[in-house]
N, C-alpha and C positions, 0 to 999 in steps of 0.2 A: 570767768575770770576775777581772780579777788583785787580787793583794792591795791594791795601791793602791785600785783601786774601791771594794771590800768597805770597806777601813776609812772612806773618805768617805762611804760611805752608809750605816753604823752610825753615824760621828760625825751626821750628819743625823738618824739616826732616835734618836739618846741623848739630841742636843738641848741639850746643856751650855749652852750659852748661853741658850737659851730657857727653861732649868731654874734659874736663877741666882737671878729674881726669886720662883718658887714655892719654892724651898728656903730662901728667906730669909724670907717670909710663913711656910712652915710651924715655922720654928725661933724664930719670933719670942720663945714663951714659954718657950724653955729658954737656961739660962746662958748666959751668951757664952763661959765656957772648957771647955764639953762641947759645943759647937756642932760645932767640927773632931772629934770622937771619933763622934757621932753620925752624920754625915755619912761617913766612914769608910767606918761599920759599916754603914749605908744601901748605902753603894757595893759593898762585897763580898759583902752579900745580892743585890742586883740581878748582880752576876756570876756568884754561883753558880746563880742561878736560868736565865740566858741558856746558863750552860755545859751544864745539864742540858736544857734546849730544844735546845742544838746537838748534844747527844748520845744521848740519847735520843729527842727529837722524830721522827725519821724510822720508829723502831717503834711507836708510838702514833699516827702516820699509817696505817702499813700496817694496824694491828689496827681502824681505825673505814676503812679502805679509802678515803683521801681521794688521789685522784691527783695527779701533778703540776701539770698545766694548772689544777686547782681552785684548788690551794694559790696559783699564782701569780697568778690571777685575784685570789682572795681578799684575797691579799698587797698587790696594786695599789689594790686599793679601801680597804686601811684605809689603807696612807700614803696614799692620794689625801686621806682623811677629814682625817688627821691634819696633811697639809700646809695645807689650807684651813683648820683652825682656828689654824694657826702666823700665815697671812696674814690671817684675818680672825677676830682673838679675839673671843669671847663674853663678852657682860658677866657672866656668871653667876660664883657663886663657886665658886674651883676646891678650897676645902675644905667645902664643902658633905656633914654627915654625919661628920664625920672626928671622933676624938676628942680633948680637951682633953689637953694634957702634951705630953709627947716624942713626937714620932712615931717607929711603930716599923714597918716594911717597908711601910706604907701610909701616906702614899703617895710617898716619897719614894724608896724603893727600886721599888716596884710603884705606881703605873705611870708615873711620872717617868723611870724610868732603863731600867727593862727593862718596856716599855711593849707595848702590843699589836703596833704597829709592828714594834718591836726584835725579839720573839719573831717574826713574823713571818718579819722578815728573815735570823732566822738558820735560820731553817726552811727558805728557800728554798735560801739556800747548801748547807745541807749536801743537798737532796735533787735539790738539780737535779746539784751535782758531789760523791756522797758519796766518788773518792776523794780529795780534796782535803780532806780534815777537818784535818791539820794547818796547812794555810794558811787554814783558818776561823778555828779557834784562835785563830792568830797576829794575825788580822785583830782580831778582838772582844778580845782583850787591850791590841792595841795603841789600837784605839778607847775602850776603856774606860779605861784611863791616861790618857788626852788629856781626857777627859770627867771626871776624876775630879779633875785638878790644877784644870781651870776650877771645878768643885762647891767643891772645898776653899778656891780663892782665891776664892768667891763675893763676899763682902763687900769685897772690897777693885775688884772688877772691877766689881761695881755704881757704886761711887763714881766709879772712872775712867770708865764710860761713858755711864753714867746712865741715867735710864728711855728717854730717847730714842732715846740709841744700842742700848740692848739690845731694844727693839721694831724697830730698823730692823735689826739682825743677824739677830731671827728672824726676820720677815718675807722678807728675804732666803733665808734656810735653806728656807724652807717654799715659796719659788718654786722651788730646784732639786728638792728632794725631789716638786712636783707634778710636772716631768720624767719623774722616776725613777719615779713612780706610773704616770703614763702609758704609761711603756715597759714595766713589767710586766706591764700589762694587757694592751696590745696580744701581747704574749710570749706571755701565756697563751691569751689567745683563737686567735692565731694557732696553737698546739701543742693545744687542744682542736679547731680546725677541721681540725687534719692528720692527728689520731685515727680 
């Protein structure tokens, strides 16, 4: 996978535009002057979690004896489920069970930015091509920086695009992510059958 492909895939799974309304809703109870600081803090936590998974994940997989085909299949399934939720959002409350006040780690850093699909994606990158670690770190940093810009500017973007524009973009990203998920699933199945 090329650097550009990795960046695009990470942008899709981090879903900056799709997270704009979620961030705005989660930060509704936070003072407007603190919101940017909270967003930056949560984005840095998400980056740290993703980097830890990228650097330490292969050792965890080895300790758990999880094979590359199993990880690819699982990653494809998780991405597919996330893509379906992007295309067909549920009516359930996003913040059910969250605490009142300023969000810390949950739900902004995890799972909105560093969610299961993003964690599975970085693990797939490093297990498929462990010798390309520098490329994966670069892809993660670039995708995270773009996502961060989108989320820091979430209030102006929400006003510019409106709810319909944000919904349309999220569904389009979900459609693209669906094809990526199916490709991952097929690749994992092919690798499994070749064993």
